[in-house]
Structure formats: C-alpha cells, structure tokens
VMD Tcl script that draws the C-alpha trace (Angstrom):
set ca {
  {-160.45 87.96 214.05}
  {-157.29 87.82 212.43}
  {-156.99 91.38 210.84}
  {-152.98 91.96 210.57}
  {-150.95 95.00 209.98}
  {-147.44 94.12 208.75}
  {-144.69 96.29 210.21}
  {-141.18 96.71 209.44}
  {-139.98 97.12 213.27}
  {-139.69 94.36 215.54}
  {-140.67 96.52 218.45}
  {-143.84 97.41 217.25}
  {-145.11 93.86 216.45}
  {-147.34 91.87 219.04}
  {-145.53 88.73 217.33}
  {-142.89 87.69 214.74}
  {-143.87 85.51 211.99}
  {-141.98 83.43 209.52}
  {-143.45 82.71 206.21}
  {-142.47 79.06 205.20}
  {-142.62 77.36 201.75}
  {-142.62 73.67 203.22}
  {-145.55 72.77 204.88}
  {-143.91 70.56 207.13}
  {-142.17 73.62 209.01}
  {-145.28 75.41 209.63}
  {-147.30 75.92 212.71}
  {-150.42 77.29 210.94}
  {-151.80 77.15 207.36}
  {-153.09 80.63 206.36}
  {-155.53 81.53 203.82}
  {-155.33 85.07 202.73}
  {-158.93 86.63 202.26}
  {-159.82 89.65 200.49}
  {-162.04 91.45 202.95}
  {-162.41 91.86 206.88}
  {-165.72 90.16 206.88}
  {-164.07 87.00 205.34}
  {-161.65 86.86 208.45}
  {-163.90 85.05 210.81}
  {-161.48 81.91 211.20}
  {-158.15 82.36 212.85}
  {-156.58 80.85 209.83}
  {-158.23 83.19 207.43}
  {-155.98 86.53 207.56}
  {-156.99 89.80 206.18}
  {-154.03 92.40 205.85}
  {-154.80 96.28 206.67}
  {-152.75 99.18 206.07}
  {-154.65 100.78 208.95}
  {-153.54 100.40 212.53}
  {-156.69 101.13 214.21}
  {-158.43 98.31 212.04}
  {-155.74 95.51 213.13}
  {-156.16 93.00 215.52}
  {-152.48 92.20 215.43}
  {-149.42 93.70 214.28}
  {-146.98 91.13 212.82}
  {-143.32 91.49 211.87}
  {-142.14 88.96 209.13}
  {-138.60 87.62 209.97}
  {-136.60 85.29 207.68}
  {-135.49 82.67 210.34}
  {-138.04 80.31 211.77}
  {-136.20 79.95 214.90}
  {-136.65 83.75 215.84}
  {-140.38 83.71 214.83}
  {-142.81 83.11 217.34}
  {-145.26 81.58 214.77}
  {-144.39 79.88 211.15}
  {-147.03 80.01 208.56}
  {-147.70 78.75 204.99}
  {-150.06 80.39 202.91}
  {-152.47 77.88 201.23}
  {-154.55 78.48 198.17}
  {-157.82 77.06 199.56}
  {-159.73 77.76 202.83}
  {-160.31 74.09 203.19}
  {-156.62 73.61 203.66}
  {-156.27 76.70 206.14}
  {-155.95 75.55 209.94}
  {-153.74 74.74 212.69}
  {-151.01 72.37 212.12}
  {-149.45 72.41 215.46}
  {-152.56 72.03 217.74}
  {-151.03 72.97 220.92}
  {-149.54 76.07 219.71}
  {-149.18 79.13 222.23}
  {-150.91 81.42 219.95}
  {-153.91 79.23 219.39}
  {-156.27 80.99 221.59}
  {-154.72 84.43 220.70}
  {-155.61 84.31 217.10}
}
mol new
graphics top color blue
foreach p $ca { graphics top sphere $p radius 0.5 }
foreach p [lrange $ca 0 end-1] q [lrange $ca 1 end] { graphics top cylinder $p $q radius 0.2 }
display resetview
C-alpha cells in the first residue's frame, strides 16, 4: 500500500519524487485519498505524519531530472494509474 511520509531530507527518503503539472511529464497519475484503508492501489496515496505508519518515505524535489518518480496529482481515482507501464518503481509501490 502506498502510505507515504514526506521528509525534508534526501538521505532519509526511500526515493525522490517530483510533482509535475504537465501530465505528459508524469510517470504516475496519483489520486490522494483521505484514509489508509483507501490506499489499496499503487496510484492511491495516503500521506501520514508518522514514520511507523509509512510504507515509503519520499523527498519532493523540484527538478524532474533528479527524481526517481515524476507524479501528477489527479482529481479522480479513475484517472489514477501508471503512465509509464515499465517504470522501475512499479513493483515497489
């Protein structure tokens, strides 16, 4: 399940993500969900403030070139999903 904790430190993160506005630049379309129980799909992310509850720790970077994953937030769960189907993180999330 993608229960995410945001960190301000690169060294603490499992991977770096870049939030992009242009859908064409995204590897994954992400729908933010309100509860842990709703985060059953790799594209449905729930953010937690507790490290013990997190599946992954992410650091948000500004530059797409320095990220492991480029995401674009979408409004609808129906839009959420992998845009790059053979992405290296697909089996991790």
